[in-house]
C-alpha positions, 0 to 999 in steps of 0.5 A: 486449495490445490495440492500437487504431489511430485513423484519424480523429477529430473534434477538437471535444469537447463540454464538456457531454458530457466533463464527465460522462464516466464513468470506466472500470470494466474494462480493456475500458471504456478507450476512445479517447474516455476516453483523449482526455478524460483526457489533455486534462484532464492537459495543460490543467492546465499549458496551458489550452486543450490538445487531444488527438487519440489516434493509437494506444494499447495496453493490457496487464496490468501487475501481477505477483503480489505487486507491492503494488497493489490493484484492476485495474491496466493499462498504457496506452501512448499516441501522440497529437497535442497542440495548444494555442490558439496552438501547432502540433500535436506528437506526444507519447507517454505511458507510463501506469499506470491503476488501476481498481476491481476488475472485480467491482462488488460490491467498490466499496461496501466500498471506498468505506465504508472510504475506501481509494480516497479516501486514495490519490487524495488522496495523489497529487493533493494531499498529495505536492504540499503536502509537496514544496512545504513541504520545498522552502521549508523545506529546499531540496528536500532531503527530496522525496517521490517518487511516480509522477507524477499524471496523472488521478484520480476518486473518487466513490460510483460511480467510481474511477480513478487514472492515473499515470506508468509509472515502469518505463519509466525503469528502476524495478523491485520487489525479489524478495519472496522474498529480502527486502531487502538492506542497501543497499535497506533503508537507502535505504528507511528513509531515504525513510520517515524523509523521509515521516514527518519532512516530515509531522510538520513540516508538521503542526506548522505547518499542522495536517495532519489538519484539512486532510486528515481522511480520513487519521484512523484510524476504526472502519472502518479499524480493522476493515479492518486487523484483518480475518481475523487470527483465521483466519490465526493459526489456520492458523499454530497448526495448522501448528505443532502438526502438527510435533513440532519446533514443537508446543509453540510452537503450543500456547503461541500457541494459549493466548495467541491472543486476547491476542496479537490484542488487543495487535495491535489496541490497537497500531494503534488507540492511537496517542495513546500515541505522542509523535511522530505522522505520516503512515504509508505503512500498507503498507510491504512489498517489493512497494510500492517500486520501486527504480531499476535502469537507465534506458531513456532517455539523458536520464533525467528521474527521478533519484530512486532510489526510488518509493513506490506503493500508498497506500490504507492511509495513515493518521496514526499512530506512525512506528514502525508503518511500521517494524514492518510493513516489518522484519517483512514484508520482511527475513530473520532474518539481516538483522535479527540483523546490522543491526536496531539500526543500521537503527533508529538510522539511521532515528531520526537521519535523522528528527531531522535532517530535522525540525530542518532544517525549523525544527521541534524534537522534544521528549522523543524520544531514541533510547531513547524511539523504541526503546521505542516500536518495541518497544511495537508489536512485537505489531503487527509480528509479526501483520501480518508473519505475515499478509503473508508467509502471503498474499504468499509462498504459492502459494495466495495468488498463485493467488487474486490471479490469479483476482481480477485481482490483488486483494490484499485477502482481504476482497474475495476472499471477497465475490466472488460478491455483487452490487453491490446486495446488497453495498450493503444488507449494508455496515452488517451486515458491520461488526457483530460478527455480520457479521464472524464470518460473513465469517471463516467464508468466509475460513476456507473460502477459505484452507483450502488454506494449511494444506496448503501449510504442512504439506507443506513444499514452499514452503521460503521461506514456511515459513522466513520464518514460522518465523523471525518466530515463533522470534524473537518467542519468543526475545524473550519476547513470548509468555511475557509474554502467558502471564503475563497469561493465568495471572493 
């Protein structure tokens, strides 16, 4: 932890300088001057003319392995003097989380090309405010979306920073990624996802969401990013299955239908126009991206919502069943799915319909049976994304890579770690071509080769159990046999 003590500071800030102040790229770039500028911008939104003088601030790493953040994350605690045009100075404390670009400058052009940082900043700065205002007007604030409070953000070709409230000081924590969600947390999360989906659906019917926020449309770059590396990781799983007598036949079966399986997954994500209902998806709804209220650090707690949603970089417009498939396959155990899946899906559908109706919008031709058919149609997407998420997030090798890359959770950023920023910009168009993708997949294969050894060793019991659970369920439900029929035609 770094501690900065401020003995003196000139309160007069030259506006022509601060207006062009560069955002920090690294933890070491977070300076007193930038903190004062950032907090002045924040306080001035509600009280124009506010001035901040930082007395002390501390910086510490905040991201634990698998918490669901991408980019470099730091905790920033500030004690500052706040004064206004007509008010006396007061001492105020700020508990913040700062999300920066990766410390490797090579990643920035790729992030910008894909648009993931713009999506997240737009969500915090604009969309959640629009949604909450809309549902407050139409449903008396019954379906509010709870994200950490937005403080400051900037996203351009050369910069990205997102500052938000650190809700952990209010008792919010993630659930263990190894155990999976229990029924109470799962029901709460399903209800909150239904609120997100229903509010965005109703909002779109009245205001045309995509016309106002086109950055959330699924484009070719997002399709590429979503499917990046999947052949490599499926090969690892196939080789693992074939290495064991008990699973050898299953491995051979999946090997035969691998390309059809990946094609089905890609089609599921891209073909959202087949869906009767479309809405804003979180896009990465797994255990690590949700913080649940555990306890309060304050006597008078300012946050009464039991759940916070974070990490909105993959947010996009799609079928709501996409989020559900992703969540169920990444964040629940086989026992949970066997005992509660049908009730969970029914709970989601009834909550969605009720919420939409209460916002003066109707949903036509979307009975529970229609919704369940849509959910089942997207099973291949849930299967593939669930396997990859578990493989990366529960493996020791994946955790080690995250540590090396300052908690970067994207394998794409990992394999480009040695490129310089200039060459990355030059190579961007090539990377998205078939030849460029094939080349990157070779790098991914080399980088993640130890995953196979970890699976085969059997030492990571939770990883192996979760992988085999999903595969055995898919096989029992006939997903692989359906594809075999197509292969044999």
